[in-house]
C-alpha positions in Angstrom: 0.0 0.0 0.0 1.4 3.4 -1.0 1.8 6.3 1.5 -1.2 8.3 0.3 -3.5 5.3 1.0 -2.7 5.5 4.7 -4.8 8.6 4.7 -8.4 9.5 4.0 -10.3 11.1 1.1 -13.5 12.9 1.8 -16.2 12.6 -0.9 -18.9 15.2 -0.8 -22.1 14.8 -3.0 -25.8 15.1 -2.3 -26.6 12.4 -4.9 -26.5 9.1 -3.0 -26.0 7.1 -6.2 -23.1 9.1 -7.4 -21.5 9.4 -4.0 -21.6 5.6 -3.7 -20.2 5.3 -7.2 -17.2 7.6 -6.6 -16.6 6.1 -3.1 -16.4 2.7 -4.7 -13.9 3.9 -7.3 -11.7 5.4 -4.6 -11.9 2.2 -2.5 -10.9 0.1 -5.6 -7.9 2.3 -6.0 -7.0 1.5 -2.4 -8.0 4.7 -0.6 -9.8 5.0 2.7 -13.0 7.0 2.2 -15.4 9.0 4.3 -18.4 10.7 2.7 -20.8 13.6 3.3 -24.1 14.6 1.6 -23.6 18.4 1.4 -21.8 21.5 2.3 -22.7 21.5 6.0 -22.1 17.9 6.6 -18.9 18.2 4.6 -17.6 20.9 7.0 -18.5 18.8 10.0 -16.6 15.8 8.5 -13.5 18.0 7.9 -13.6 19.4 11.4 -13.7 15.9 12.9 -11.1 14.3 10.6 -8.9 17.1 9.2 -5.7 15.5 10.6 -6.4 12.4 8.5 -7.8 13.9 5.3 -5.4 14.1 2.4 -7.8 15.5 -0.2 -11.5 16.5 -0.6 -13.5 15.6 -3.7 -16.7 17.5 -4.1 -19.6 17.6 -6.5 -20.3 21.1 -7.9 -24.0 21.5 -7.5 -25.6 20.4 -4.2 -28.9 21.0 -2.3 -27.3 23.3 0.3 -24.8 25.1 -1.8 -22.0 24.2 -4.3 -18.4 23.2 -4.3 -17.2 26.8 -4.2 -19.3 27.4 -1.0 -17.7 24.4 0.7 -14.2 25.5 -0.3 -14.8 29.1 0.8 -15.8 27.8 4.3 -12.7 25.6 4.3 -10.4 28.5 3.6 -11.0 29.9 7.1 -9.3 26.9 8.9 -8.5 24.2 6.4 -7.1 25.8 3.3 -4.1 23.5 3.3 -6.3 20.5 2.4 -6.4 20.0 -1.4 -9.8 20.4 -3.0 -11.0 18.9 -6.2 -14.4 19.6 -7.9 -16.2 17.0 -10.0 -18.7 18.5 -12.5 -20.5 17.7 -15.7 -19.4 21.0 -17.1 -16.4 23.2 -16.5 -16.2 26.6 -18.2 -13.8 29.6 -18.1 -15.8 31.3 -15.3 -15.6 28.3 -13.1 -11.9 28.0 -13.8 -11.4 31.6 -12.8 -13.4 31.1 -9.6 -11.3 28.1 -9.0 -8.2 30.3 -8.8 -9.9 32.6 -6.3 -11.0 29.7 -4.0 -7.7 27.8 -4.4 -9.3 24.8 -6.2 -6.6 22.2 -6.8 -8.2 20.7 -9.9 -11.5 20.0 -11.8 -12.6 16.5 -13.0 -15.3 16.4 -15.6 -18.0 13.8 -15.6 -18.0 11.1 -16.7 -14.5 10.3 -15.5 -12.1 7.4 -15.9 -10.7 5.8 -12.7 -7.2 6.3 -14.0 -7.8 10.0 -14.4 -9.2 10.1 -10.8 -6.1 8.3 -9.6 -3.6 10.6 -11.3 -5.4 13.8 -10.1 -5.4 12.5 -6.5 -1.8 11.4 -6.6 -0.7 14.7 -8.0 -2.8 17.1 -5.9 -2.4 15.3 -2.6 1.4 14.8 -2.7 2.4 17.8 -0.6 -0.4 17.2 1.9 0.7 13.6 2.3 4.2 14.7 3.0 2.9 17.1 5.7 0.7 14.5 7.3 3.6 12.0 7.4 5.8 14.6 9.1 3.0 15.4 11.5 2.8 11.7 12.5 6.5 11.7 13.2 6.2 14.8 15.4 3.3 13.4 17.3 5.1 10.2 17.9 8.1 12.1 19.2 5.8 14.2 21.5 4.1 11.1 22.9 7.4 9.4 23.6 8.7 12.6 25.3 5.4 12.9 27.3 5.8 9.3 28.6 9.3 10.0 29.7 8.2 13.3 31.5 5.3 11.5 33.2 7.6 8.8 34.5 10.0 11.5 35.9 7.2 13.6 37.4 5.2 10.9 39.2 7.7 10.0 42.0 8.4 13.7 42.6 4.6 14.4 43.1 4.4 11.5 45.5 7.3 12.8 47.6 5.7 16.3 47.5 2.4 14.9 48.9 4.3 13.1 51.7 6.1 16.2 52.6 9.5 14.6 51.9 10.4 16.4 48.7 13.5 18.7 48.6 12.9 22.4 47.9 13.9 22.2 44.3 11.1 19.6 43.5 8.5 22.2 42.5 11.0 23.8 40.1 11.7 20.4 38.5 8.0 19.7 38.0 7.5 23.2 36.6 10.3 22.8 34.1 9.1 19.4 32.9 5.5 20.6 32.5 6.7 23.7 30.7 8.6 21.5 28.2 5.6 19.3 27.7 3.4 22.4 27.1 5.8 23.8 24.6 5.8 20.7 22.4 2.1 19.9 22.7 1.3 22.2 19.8 2.1 19.4 17.3 -1.0 17.5 18.4 -3.2 20.4 17.3 -5.1 20.0 20.6 -5.4 23.6 22.0 -7.4 22.3 24.9 -4.5 20.2 26.1 -2.0 23.0 25.7 -4.3 25.3 27.8 -4.6 22.6 30.4 -0.8 22.2 30.7 -0.5 26.0 30.9 -2.9 26.1 33.9 -1.0 23.2 35.5 2.3 25.1 35.0 0.7 28.2 36.6 -0.4 26.3 39.7 2.9 24.5 40.3 4.6 27.9 39.7 2.6 29.4 42.6 3.7 26.6 44.9 7.3 26.9 43.7 7.3 30.7 44.4 5.6 30.3 47.8 2.5 32.2 46.6 -0.1 29.7 47.7 -2.4 30.2 50.7 -3.2 26.5 51.1 -0.4 24.2 50.0 -2.3 21.0 50.8 -5.2 21.9 48.6 -3.0 23.0 45.7 -1.0 19.8 45.8 -4.1 17.6 45.9 -5.5 19.3 42.8 -2.1 18.8 41.1 -2.2 15.1 41.8 -5.7 14.7 40.4 -4.8 16.8 37.4 -1.7 14.7 36.8 -3.7 11.5 36.8 -5.9 13.0 34.2 -2.9 13.9 32.1 -1.6 10.3 32.2 -5.1 9.2 31.1 -5.2 11.6 28.2 -1.8 10.7 26.9 -2.7 7.0 26.9 -6.0 7.8 25.2 -4.2 9.8 22.4 -1.8 6.9 21.9 -4.5 4.3 21.6 -7.4 6.0 20.0 -6.7 9.7 19.2 -10.3 10.6 20.0 -12.1 13.7 18.7 -12.7 14.9 22.3 -10.3 14.7 25.2 -12.9 15.7 27.9 -10.7 18.1 29.7 -13.3 20.7 30.6 -14.0 19.6 34.1 -10.4 19.2 35.3 -9.5 22.4 33.4 -12.1 24.3 35.4 -10.9 22.7 38.6 -7.4 24.0 37.9 -8.7 27.5 37.1 -10.7 27.6 40.3 -7.8 26.3 42.4 -5.5 28.9 40.9 -8.0 31.7 41.5 -8.5 30.5 45.1 -4.8 30.4 45.8 -4.2 33.9 44.4 -7.2 35.3 46.3 -6.1 33.6 49.5 -2.6 34.9 49.2 -3.9 38.4 48.6 -6.1 38.2 51.7 -3.3 36.8 53.8 -1.0 39.6 52.6 -3.6 42.2 53.3 -4.1 40.8 56.9 -0.4 40.7 57.5 -0.1 44.3 56.2 -2.9 45.4 58.5 -1.3 43.7 61.5 2.0 45.4 60.6 0.3 48.8 60.4 -1.3 48.2 63.8 2.1 47.2 65.3 3.7 50.3 63.8 1.0 52.5 65.2 1.5 51.0 68.7 5.2 51.5 68.4 4.6 55.1 67.3 2.4 55.7 70.4 5.1 54.3 72.7 7.6 56.6 71.1 5.2 59.5 71.7 4.8 58.5 75.4 8.6 58.4 75.7 8.9 61.8 74.1 6.6 63.4 76.7 8.5 61.9 79.7 11.2 63.9 81.5 14.1 62.0 82.9 15.1 63.3 86.4 18.1 62.0 88.5 17.0 60.3 91.8 19.1 62.7 94.0 17.4 65.8 92.4 14.0 64.2 93.0 14.8 63.5 96.7 16.0 67.1 97.2 12.8 68.4 95.5 10.6 66.3 97.8 12.4 67.7 100.9 11.9 71.3 99.7 8.4 70.6 98.8 7.7 69.4 102.4 9.3 72.5 103.9 7.2 74.7 101.6 4.0 72.9 102.7 4.9 73.4 106.5 5.6 77.1 106.0 2.3 77.6 104.1 0.4 76.0 107.0 2.1 78.2 109.5 1.2 81.3 107.6 -2.5 80.2 107.4 -2.6 80.1 111.3 -1.4 83.7 111.7 
């Protein structure tokens, strides 16, 4: 089996009979085929399978639009996928529009299977090369991810037990940062965002900016288990959805809670410090109003004060 036959061709046509006919031709040529009955269902199929599709073959006239409509919608996110239109009539105007919408080629009905094969091989060659390279990159990422998971797991266990050295948080942070940076090859933005939040939370712990370390560590452990599960899932099935919404929200909430708690703690400490400074200021003020007098001088003053009192009483008796 040739390289291109490892990938999938999407056949879009609202005519069930013709769609079955062209799908059969493609299968006889050894290609894997998925089909759609119109523009809208075609877009849905592309969104679900774009990492496997090497080429799209579309009928020109369909109930919910035409081949140009489908291609125009593809240009927003999937312009790199080659696009071929099959039509009973191709004129100069269609050819000019084909340039505008980056149509790879036109095939006129009725067609020969050999013509179909040649067009597919020619127009999908670059796309096939890209998909092959992408597979290699994904394989490298998954291998690296497994190594990183193996390195992180015992560190997180020691952190939970409270026996981890101070640099443990920094180690986990760097490993997650590496994994996040290379995750883009999977074209799974939800996974990259998830790893970014994980990195943020471990960073707060590393920098001593958490208000409740036990809570943060517990969330990190749960999130790590989910990461292991997701990597295994991608390796085995590469599903459309990774179901990361719930754990992603948990990470967001924990990050927000830790930041809020730290701010409140900092505010309380600042208030206490201000109160202490105020007390110290009052004490300094009291000290400033106090006159220091030697004991001998005070004794002499008391003696003279007593004599003055006696003299005053004698005068009153006169």
